N, C-alpha and C positions, 0 to 999 in steps of 0.2 A: 764403409757401411755405417748407416745412421745409428745413433744411440737410441733413437725413438722408433719403436716398432709397433707394438700393440698396447692398448691400455693395461693389459695384465702385466706387461713387462716394462712399463713406463717408469724409468728411474725418477724418483720424486725430486731429488736434488737438481737434476737437469731440467725437469719441468719447471721448478720454482725459478730457476735462472731465466728460462725462456719467457715465462709469464712476466717477470720483472722487466726484462729488456724490451719486450713488446709494448708494455705499458709506457715505458719511458719514451719510446719512439712514437707511439700513438698520440701521447699527450703533448709532444713537441718539446719535452724537457731535454731530450738528447737527440742529436742528429749525426753523430759520428761514433766510431768504435771507441775512440779515446774518451769521449764524454760518457759513454755507457759504462766504461770501466771505472771512471771516477765516481759516478753517481750510484752505481750498483755495488761497488766493492769487490766485484769479480776480477780475476786476473785477466791479462790480455788474451791468453790462449783460450780461456773459458768463454770470454766474450766472443772471440772469433768463431768458436765452434757453435755457439748458440745462435749467433747472427746467421751463420751459414745454414743452420737448420730452418730458421725463419724464412730465409730466401728460398730454400728448397721447397718449402711448403707454400710459396707464393704469397706470403704475408708481408714481406719487406723487400724493397728493391733499392739499388744504388741510384743516386740522382745527381751525379756530377761531383765536382771537387769543391771542398770548403776552403776558407781562408787558412793560410799557414800560420802556425804559432811557433815556427822554428822547425826547419826541416821540410819534408815533403808535405804537400797539401793533402789533408785527409779526405777520404771519400764520404760523401754525404749519404745518409740513409733516410728512407721515407716509408711510412706505412702505406700499403697498397689498398687504399679505400675502395678502389674499383674492383677488388677481387670478388665481391659479391654484393648482394642487395638484401635489404629487409623490407617487408611489406608492413604497412601500418594502417589502422583504421581508428578514427575517432567517432564513435557512435554517440550522437546527442539525442535529446528528446525530440527534436524536430528536423534533424538532418544527419547525413552520413558524410564524413570526409575520409577519403582513402588516399594513399600515396605510396611511393617507393623511395627509399633513401639508400645512399651508399654507406659504407662501413665507417664513415666519419660522422654519420647522422645528418648529412646534407640531403634535403629533399631533391629528388630528381624529377618526379612527376607527381602531381596531386590533382584531385578532383573532388567536388562537393555537389551533393544534390539533396533536395528536401526528402525527408522520410519521417515517419512516426514510429518511435520506439515501441509504442503501444501495440503495434502489429504483432509483437511477440518475437521470441528468440529464433524460432524456425524460419519465419519469413525474412527477418532482418539479416540473419547470417547467410541465408541463401543469396540475398542481394549483395552482401559483402563479398561472398565467394565469386559472384559474377563480376564485380568490379575489380577484384584481385586478378581474375583471369585477364581482364582488359589491361591491367597494369603490366602483367608479365609479357604481353605482346607489344608493349610500347617500344619504339625504336631506341629510346634512351636506355632501356634495361634488357632488351631481348638478348638471350644467350648467356646472361649472367646468372650465376648460381644463387638460389634463394637460401639465405642463411638463417632466417628466422622471421617471425611475425609478432607484432605487438598490437594490442587492441585496448582501447579505453571505452568504458561504458558509464552511463550516468546513474550509477547506484553503487552501494557497498559491494565490495568484492573480497572474497577470501583468497588472498594472493597465492597461498600455497597450492590451491586447487584450481584457481582460475574460474571460479563459479560465483556469479552474483548471488547475494544472500538477502532475501526479503527486500528487494529494491522498491521503494515507494512509488516511483513513476514508471516502473517497468513491469506491468502485469504479464504474467506468463513466463517470466525470466527466472523465478526463484530456483536456485540450484541448477540452472541450465548449464550443460557441459560445454561451454564455449570453447575451452582449450581443446578438449578431445575432438570435437567436431572439426575445427579448423585444422588441427595438426594432422588428423587422418586424411582430410581432403587434400592437403598440400604436402604431406610427408615432410613436415618441418616443425622445429620447436616453436612453441607459441607461449606468450605471456599475456595475461589479462589483468587490468587494474582499473580502479575508479578513474573517471576522466579528470577530476581535479588533481589527482596524484600525477598523472602523466603530463598535464599542463604545467604543474609545478616543476617537474623535471625538465620540461622544455625551457621554462624561464631560467632555471638554474644553469643550464648548459649553454643556452644560445640566446637568452632574452634579457629582461630587465634585472634578473637576479644573478647574472654571471659574476663569479668571484665572491658571492655572499656565503657566509658560513651559516647564518641563522635567518631564515626567511619564511614568510607565510604567503602562499598564493591563494587568492579568493576568486572562485569562479562564480559569476552571477549570470545565470542563464534562466531557463525555465525554472530550475531549482537553484539552490546555493550550496556550494561545497568548498572545501579548502584542502590544500596540500601543505604539509609541514616539512621544512628542511632544517635539520639540526646537525651542527658540525659538518656541514657540507654534504650531508646525506639525506635522502628522502626517508622520513619516518612514517612507517605504516601502522605501527602498533602491534599488539599481540595477534590479532586476527586479520588486520588489514583495514580497520575502520577508523583509524585516527584521522582527525580533521573534519569529521562530519558535522560542521558547524550549522548547516541548514536546519538541523532538528534540535538545536538548542532552544529552549523555551524562553521567550522574551515577553510573553503576555499570559495572563490567566483567564482571558476572555473565553468562555465556553463556546461562543459562536464562531470562533476562528479555528476551524478544524483543518488540520494538515492532511495531505494525502497519505501520510504514514499512519493516520488514525489518531494521533495525539493532538492536543490543542496548543495554540500559542507559539508554534514553531516559527523561527525566523523566516524560513522559506515561505510559509503560508502568509506572512505579512509583508515581505519585501522582495521575494523572488519575481522572476519574469511573469509567471502566471498571476501573481498577486497584483503586479503593476497593471497588467492587462485588465484584470477584474475591476480595479479601481478606475481605470480609464473608461470602461463601459459604464460604470456607475455615474461618472462625471458627465458622460455624454447623455445618458438617459435623464439625468436630473437637470439638464440645461445649464450646467456650469461650464461647459466648454463647447463653443461653436465648432472649433477645429476638430475635436474628437467626434462630435455628433455627425459632422460631414463624413469622416472616415467610416463611422459605423453604418451610415446610410448607404455609402458606396460599396463597402466591402462585406457588410454583414457581421463583421467582427473587428476587434481591436487587439493588437499585440503590443508588447513592450516597446518595440521599435517605433510604433506610431506615437506612443507617449513621448519617446525621446525626440522624435521629429517635432512634435507639438511644443515641447519645452524649448527647443532650439529656435523655433519660430516666434517665441514669446507668449505662447498660450499659458495663462496664469494657472489653470487647473493642472496642466501637464507638469509645469514647474513644481507645483506643490506636491504632486504625487511622487515625482522622482526625488525631491528633497526629503520627503518623509521616509521613503524607502532607504535612501542613502544614509540618513541619520540613524535609522534602526540597525542597519548593517554595521555602521560605525560603532554603535553602542555595544553590539555583540562582539565586535573585534577588539574593543577596549579590554574586555576580559581576557581575551587571548594575548593581547600585548602585555598586560600586567603579569599574566601567568607565565608566558613563554619568552617574552623579551626579545623579539626578533629585531634585526637591524633594518629590514625592509618589508613592507607589505606590497605585494603586486596584485593589482586588480585586473581581472580578465573575464572572459566570457562574453556572449553576445550582448547582454544588457549593459555591460561595462562600457560599450561603445556609444551609449545613449547621449553622451555629452559631458561637459565639464561640471555641470551642476550636480550630477550624481556623485562624482569624485569629490567635489567640494563638501558635500553633505556627509560623505563617509569620513573625510578628514575631521570635520567638525565633531562628529560623534566620537571618534577615536580620541582626539586630543582633550575633549571635555571630560571624558570618563576615565582616562588612563592615568597611572601614576607619573609624575613629572620625570623621574629618572628613566622610566621605560620609554618615554617619548622624546628624551633629550636629543638623540641623534637619529630618531626613527624617520625613515623616508617612506612615503606612500605614493606609489607609482602606478601608472597604467601599463598593461602588457604592451610589449613592443613587437609581438610576433604575428599581428594581423590575422588572428583566427587560425593560425597554423600551429600554435603551441602544442595542441594535443597530439598531432601527428609527429612533430619533432620530438616531443617527450616520449612518445611510444617507441620511436626509433632508438632513443638512448636507453630506454628500459630494456629493450632486446640486447643492445650492444653491451650494456653493463653485465647482463647475465651471461652472454656468450663468452666474455673474456674473463669470467671468474676462474679461479684456479681449478675448481672441481669440474667445471664445464670443459675447459681446455684439455684436461686430462683425458676426457672421452673423445673429443673430436680432432685434436691436433694431429694424431697419427694419420688421419684421413685427409688432412689439409684444409678441411672446412666442416662446419656442423650440418651441412645439407643432408637431410635424411635422418638426422638424430632426433627423432620426435620425443625421446625419453629425457632430454636434457633438463626440463623443468623439475623432474623428480629429484635431481641432484641438489636442489636449492635447500640450504640449511639456514639461510638468513632471510626470514620473511619480514623482518622489521625495518631493514635499512637497505638502500640501494644507491 
C-alpha cells in the first residue's frame, strides 16, 4: 500500500523526499537511484520507495541502462515531460500569442495573431479561450491532461491575485479577474504576470540569460518594461510591480505626457508608440522621404517601419532609433549602477529593429554607469525569436506546480488537473 493517500494524511517527511528527488530528476542533476541517494542524502531504501511512488504517479520512468561504475549497470531515470501539458498566452498591446508546452517547458504548438488589448478584458479573454480550445484539439497535444495555464499581460499585475492593477495601456482591465475567469472555464490552475516578467523567466531558463544569477530583461514594445532576476530567481517585489522601468521619469518636459497620466516617462519618449509618433512627425515635416512614402501608402507608421527605414539608410529613421536607444540606455544605467546585473537582455518587438538601436542602448549604459558595474556587463539581444513570453509563461506555471505546497495538494491524484485552487497556496509572491 502506498504511503501517499490523501492531502490530509500526507506524511510531510515523505513528501519532502519525493519533491527533492523529482527536482533532481527534472533538472537533470541525477539520473540514477545511486546519484539520487548521493545528492539527496537519503538512504537507498528511502530513495527506492520514493522513486517507486513517482513512477506509480506517472511522473518518472526508467529509460534504459547507464554506464557501470563497478558492478551492475544502473537503470536510468527520466522525468515524463509528456505526462501533461500547460497552455500559455502572451497578450501584447497589438497581438496575442498562444501555445502549449510539455512539462519541461518545451513549446509543442504555438500561434500568433494581431489583436488590440484596448478591446478590453472580456473580449480579449474570450478570444484567448477560443484559441486555447483550438490548442487542445491539436494532434500534438490531444488527449494529454491539462496541468495548468500561464498568461502574460502588458501591464502591472498583482501576482497574488492574478489581476492587472491600473494598467496604463489596458483600458477596462483594472482589477479584471483574469485568473478566476480562465480557471473556471478550463478547470485548471492559472497564474498571471506582467509580460516583461514572463519574458525574463523565458530568457533565464531557455534564452540569453541561461545560467545567469543576476540579470535584467528589458522589453521594448509599444511600451517598455523590465524583469529582474536576482540570485537566479525572478524578483517581483512586494506587490508584483518590480521592474516597471517604463514609467521612470527621464524628462520634466510638461508636453510629454505618458499614457499613465504622468509626464516625462521613458515609455512616452522611447517606447514603440513614441518611435512611431516621431516617425510620423519626420514624414510630415519632410525630413524622411522613406517614412513619407510609408505614411502615404499605409496611413500610419509604426516602430517596425522606422526600423526598416534605419536599415535602409534613412537618416531620419536612424536618428529616431538612436535617440530612443540612448534614452533607454541612460535609464538602464541607473538600474545597472543600483542592481549590478551580469547581463542585460534586450527583447520585445521594437528590439528587433536593428543593430543601431542596440548600439545606442549600449552607448547610453556605458556612458552613465559606474565602471565597476559595467566591467563585466554583457548587453545581449534576446535569442527566443518572439517566443520568450510563451516559454516564460510555461516555466512560471511549472515553477508553481512543483512547489512543495502545491505538490502536497495534487500528488495523491497524480496530476494537478482540476485543482483550480492551487494559486491560493502561494506564499512566495516575490520570487519564482
